Phi, psi and omega in degrees: 000134178289166173303314181288334172289318182299310183298323176301312184299315178293324173298317174300325182285324180293322172307318184289316176300313187292319179299320173300318179300306182301321181297313183301323176292326185270334189282132184290135177295150170246148181270332184214146180250106169304319182301310180274351177058047181203162174283140183262149181299145173253169183299119182277157182281140180284142173206147178298323181297312182292333182290308182295320176290345188086359183292320187287317182292332185286316181290337186274329175298313177304326179290309180306319177296313185288328184257015180299133183304139184056034188302310182302326180291315175297323175303315179301315183298315181299322178294318179301307177302322179291320178291323175298327172273013175063029174284145182259003186208147174212127182054033186074014175247124179279143167262105191242081185064240184262016179234151176244134187233124178288131178296135173258110179270164176298130176283163169292118186292323183293321176293322179306313177290330175291332178284320171293325174302320185291331179296308182296318185294324176302314179298319180293316183295318188270341186069011183261151170299123180243123176245141189241135175229121186245121186261119182288165180271164172306335176296335183274317186294314180253038183304324178287359182253358176289159179304150178303131175071013181291124178300134177198122186294148183284098187288348183296332179298320177284327173297321175290326173296322176298336179283350183265003182303147188257321183253330176267155179265130186268134175250097180296133175229352186301315180294321182290332180282312176306316185299333176244028188295348177283344180271181186272081182250345174224140179293155177278340185242005186218153185278354181277160159286150176294175170290343177286314174301319179289337176291324171304312182298322174305314180302313183300317180295313186298327178292323184289330191274354183080017181241041185290339186279355180264359184297132176289141176279159178296332179292318183287325172294327182292327187294332182239017187285134175232150181229139183234103193280185171060037181265117173249122190260201190294317182292328177297316184287313185292329179274350183064024183296149177222164171068026179257143173293144181283158176275165176238125173263124172269136183214164187231116188271076185291132180286149176084008182254125180229160167244148177234136169243150174313130184067013184238160181272157188291144181221176173296153182283349172248132177262099181297350182292335188278340181300338183261006181246171180292322186271072182287342179293342170297347171319315175288103171071007179078015179116232184231076173300153177302331185196139169206162180238133179253135181237141181240126183284340178303122180295336183272353170291145188204152177099154180232116182251133166260122182253119169259125198207166162251192187293339175303327182283346188293334178269354175269326188311312187306320178305306183297318182305339178292335186258329189259147176294323183211135175230122174264138191235131188230122182246100192300340182294332184235006186225124186256003177297127167313129189290334171287339173285316186296321181297320180284330174296318184276355184061038185292139179273330185205160184231134174246139171241117182235129183219144164286146191297327175291316175305315178305311186292331188260331194280113171294344182289334180304321185295339174304334184299339184284349182280000000 
């Protein structure tokens, strides 16, 4: 390369840096990224203490990264370049044909044991029939679609451990999901199962609870069926993916069901405002409130169920709500009330603990169920 070419190249690079710096100063900050479905870092308050400790510089670097001009466009370009280089993974998300699959890394064995112990402790402390449902991720269901030699922890080890619970009853659902894996039971661009996948778990729970004759038929579901197209989920956002077909959310507009949150007026169990947003999965209950109560006006509905859960339960709860007079929903990630105290307050007859296997293995809040 000649001296003039080197100078020209350096000049172009300097111009690029200057333009980016000016844009950073002028570009308005965003609080939320619909594409990534997360809150973005805001400009940190300056302090000398934070500067010398390195905390402020670290926070400012995160802020600049999150607020970089045209961030969504650059993320998309990065994805295109990586796919052009035949890369099979980005940000822990595998590109598996027409499906995106989150990598499942080996969990912390100590935490796993603590969390399983907490489930048994919950059953023992409350004295209520307690059933546990551990839902595999799509990496387990579609393991043969993963890229060749792609690392992925064997989730069967955790599923086997769930069967060893002493106080709580384990309800296995993995095999039932595997049996119909060719059907639309997990979203292609999101980590959740679909309402069809959740229906299998609903059937299993109703049978375990001795209420098999109340299971909703496909004809009953068809009468209240709704569909929401153009859904791009969390995996699509995390991978910076482009050119994937959107998913469709099927949901059932059951009459007579309302939900209540502390200090708020009763509303529908579906927050339709999310139908026009990227985060369409928050259609179910408006996301993940720390606690809510679902009530059924049908006089034939009976029983009070306490559901301790992560977001995987959201698409299953409407099915259960058709049979129970009241369902109290408790999310340990956002609620610090001792669960045994909460169960007594709501007068629960039985408890369902439902977690996606990755969330269960990682979440330190599961251990709080032993209180």
